C-alpha positions in Angstrom: -0.3 -0.1 0.0 1.3 3.6 -0.4 0.7 6.6 1.4 -2.1 8.0 -0.6 -3.7 4.4 -0.1 -4.0 4.7 3.4 -4.3 8.4 4.2 -8.1 7.9 4.7 -7.8 5.0 7.1 -5.0 7.0 9.2 -8.2 8.6 11.3 -9.2 5.1 11.8 -6.0 4.0 12.9 -5.4 6.6 15.5 -9.1 6.3 16.9 -7.9 3.0 17.9 -10.8 0.9 15.9 -10.0 -2.5 14.0 -7.6 -1.3 11.0 -6.6 -3.8 8.5 -3.3 -5.8 9.1 -1.7 -4.0 5.7 -2.3 -0.5 7.1 -0.5 -1.2 10.8 2.7 -2.7 8.5 2.7 0.4 6.2 2.6 2.7 8.8 5.3 0.7 11.0 7.7 0.8 8.0 6.7 4.4 6.9 8.5 7.4 8.9 6.0 10.1 7.0 3.1 8.2 8.3 4.0 7.7 11.6 4.7 11.5 12.0 1.1 11.7 10.6 -0.2 9.6 13.2 1.8 11.3 16.1 0.3 14.7 15.0 -3.2 13.1 15.2 -2.7 11.5 17.9 -1.3 14.3 20.3 -4.3 16.4 21.6 -3.8 20.2 20.7 -1.9 22.5 23.4 -4.9 24.4 26.0 -3.3 27.8 26.4 -5.4 29.7 29.4 -5.7 33.1 29.0 -4.1 35.4 31.6 -6.5 36.4 34.3 -6.5 39.6 34.0 -7.8 39.3 30.4 -10.5 36.9 31.9 -11.6 39.5 34.0 -11.8 42.2 31.1 -13.7 39.7 29.1 -16.1 39.2 32.0 -16.4 43.1 32.8 -16.9 43.5 29.1 -19.6 41.0 28.5 -21.5 42.0 32.2 -21.7 46.0 31.4 -24.3 45.3 28.5 -26.0 42.5 30.2 -29.7 43.2 31.0 -32.9 40.6 31.9 -35.2 40.3 29.4 -38.7 39.4 29.9 -39.4 36.0 28.2 -41.7 35.8 25.1 -45.1 34.6 25.7 -45.9 31.3 24.2 -46.4 31.4 20.2 -50.7 30.9 20.8 -50.9 33.5 23.0 -48.8 36.0 20.7 -50.7 35.1 18.0 -53.8 35.6 19.9 -52.6 39.1 20.8 -51.8 40.1 17.2 -55.5 38.9 16.1 -56.8 40.9 19.2 -55.4 44.1 18.1 -56.6 43.8 14.7 -60.1 43.0 16.0 -60.4 45.6 18.5 -59.3 48.3 16.0 -62.2 46.9 13.1 -64.3 46.8 16.0 -64.0 50.4 17.5 -63.9 51.8 13.8 -67.3 50.0 13.2 -69.1 51.1 16.0 -67.4 54.7 15.4 -68.4 54.6 11.9 -71.7 52.3 11.3 -72.2 49.3 9.2 -74.0 50.5 6.2 -71.0 48.8 3.8 -72.0 45.5 5.9 -75.8 45.9 5.3 -75.0 46.7 1.2 -73.6 43.5 0.9 -74.9 40.4 -0.2 -74.6 37.2 2.0 -72.3 35.5 -0.3 -70.1 39.1 -0.6 -70.1 39.1 3.4 -69.0 35.5 3.7 -66.6 35.5 1.1 -65.0 38.9 1.7 -65.1 38.9 5.7 -63.9 35.2 5.7 -61.0 36.2 3.4 -59.7 39.0 5.5 -60.2 37.2 8.8 -57.9 34.1 7.5 -55.8 36.8 5.3 -55.2 38.4 9.3 -54.5 35.2 11.2 -51.7 34.0 8.2 -50.1 37.5 8.8 -50.5 37.4 12.6 -48.8 33.9 12.7 -46.2 35.3 10.5 -45.6 38.6 12.5 -45.3 36.1 15.3 -42.9 33.9 14.1 -40.4 36.7 13.2 -39.8 37.9 16.4 -38.9 34.6 18.2 -35.3 33.6 17.0 -34.9 30.2 15.8 -38.4 30.1 14.3 -38.8 28.5 11.3 -40.7 30.3 8.4 -42.8 27.5 6.3 -43.5 30.7 3.8 -41.6 33.7 3.2 -43.0 36.8 4.7 -42.8 39.0 1.8 -44.6 36.1 0.1 -47.3 36.5 2.7 -47.7 39.7 2.2 -48.2 39.5 -1.5 -50.3 36.6 -1.8 -53.0 38.2 1.1 -52.9 41.8 -1.1 -53.3 39.7 -4.5 -55.7 36.9 -2.8 -58.4 39.9 -1.5 -57.8 41.6 -4.6 -59.0 38.8 -6.9 -62.0 38.2 -4.7 -63.1 41.8 -4.6 -62.6 41.8 -8.7 -64.6 38.4 -9.1 -67.4 39.4 -6.6 -68.5 43.2 -7.2 -68.8 44.9 -10.6 -67.7 48.3 -11.7 -70.6 51.1 -12.5 -70.1 55.1 -13.7 -69.0 57.0 -10.3 -69.3 60.7 -10.7 -67.4 61.3 -7.7 -65.0 58.7 -7.9 -61.7 60.5 -6.6 -63.5 62.6 -3.9 -65.3 60.0 -2.4 -62.6 57.7 -2.8 -59.8 60.1 -1.0 -62.4 59.7 1.8 -62.0 56.4 2.3 -58.6 56.1 1.4 -58.0 58.6 4.8 -60.4 56.8 6.9 -58.6 53.3 6.1 -55.1 54.8 7.2 -56.7 56.5 10.1 -57.7 53.3 11.0 -54.2 51.7 10.2 -52.2 54.0 12.1 -53.7 53.1 15.7 -53.2 49.0 14.7 -49.5 49.8 13.6 -48.8 51.4 16.8 -50.2 49.0 19.0 -48.5 45.8 16.7 -45.2 47.9 17.4 -45.5 48.3 20.9 -46.4 44.4 20.9 -43.4 43.1 18.7 -41.0 45.1 19.9 -40.8 42.9 22.9 -39.4 40.3 20.7 -36.1 40.1 18.8 -36.8 41.9 15.6 -33.9 40.4 13.5 -35.0 41.6 10.1 -37.2 45.2 10.6 -38.0 45.1 6.5 -39.6 41.8 6.6 -41.6 42.5 10.0 -41.9 46.0 9.1 -43.8 44.7 6.0 -45.9 42.3 7.7 -46.9 44.5 10.5 -47.7 47.2 8.2 -50.1 44.9 5.8 -51.8 43.5 9.0 -52.7 46.9 10.2 -53.6 47.9 6.8 -55.5 44.9 6.6 -57.8 46.1 9.7 -58.3 49.4 7.9 -59.6 47.7 4.8 -61.8 45.6 7.3 -63.2 48.7 8.7 -63.8 50.3 5.2 -65.9 46.9 3.9 -68.0 47.3 7.0 -68.9 50.7 6.9 -68.4 51.7 3.1 -71.7 51.2 0.9 -70.4 51.7 -2.4 -70.0 48.2 -4.1 -68.1 49.9 -7.2 -65.2 47.4 -8.3 -63.0 50.2 -8.5 -63.7 52.4 -6.0 -62.6 48.8 -3.7 -60.1 47.9 -5.5 -58.5 51.4 -5.5 -58.7 52.7 -2.6 -60.2 50.2 -0.2 -57.5 48.2 -0.9 -55.1 51.1 -2.0 -55.0 51.9 1.9 -53.7 48.8 2.9 -51.2 48.5 0.1 -50.1 52.4 1.3 -50.0 50.4 5.0 -47.7 48.0 3.8 -45.3 49.6 2.0 -45.1 52.3 4.7 -44.3 49.2 7.1 -41.5 48.3 4.6 -39.8 51.8 4.5 -39.9 52.3 8.1 -38.2 48.7 8.4 -35.7 49.7 6.3 -34.8 52.9 7.7 -34.8 51.1 10.9 -32.4 48.6 9.0 -30.3 50.9 7.8 -29.6 53.0 11.0 -28.5 50.0 12.9 -26.4 48.9 10.3 -22.4 49.8 10.8 -21.1 52.3 9.0 -17.4 52.3 7.3 -15.8 55.8 7.2 -13.9 56.4 3.8 -10.6 58.1 4.1 -8.9 60.1 1.4 
């Protein structure tokens, strides 16, 4: 046997496992392989750092060490995020009225509000997982946001019909304002909850939280607004959710950029 033939078997030999006799014979007669075996068999030298260096390391760690409150279980966190969504929708519905709910047919109510509830549950689940380190995300948060908004747009497009509307922009801006006014308190409450966790990717979490808060504004509009024009719903109602998601993404980008270490160029 050559040295190249037994290179892969030397580790087995040094561990004390059973090796073919020809391997042991080759090592006994080959100075190069014996040196390699001795090098692998000898434990690496352990050098302890000086005591003063250990004290400096300990002091540096303890200086920034602060107690943290444990996060609630995943189910409790998911329920809390959905509770914020439900509270904003309930308060908005009570304050503005339910003319939109009464204008919808039974099929439209079932389809629209089932989709909104399922979408809120998905986004709340995604946001809750993002602030718990080590949590596995089955679906990309960006994909969840896009899928939710696209799915709701598809449902609205298929359930409602277009009709002429002379005050399309003026009435639409009113609904857009109401949707954003409902999204803002939802976003603040979501931020107060999500900041308790570890926001490892502010852009992802910001987009998800922004979409969830915008979804609360969209739900309030569906309860309140009796305008069933397809273009009004897609442009202005869904537009409030899109604007909220974009705002959350922008805030996350700013937060992520501000926390990055910046290098200063020298001439």
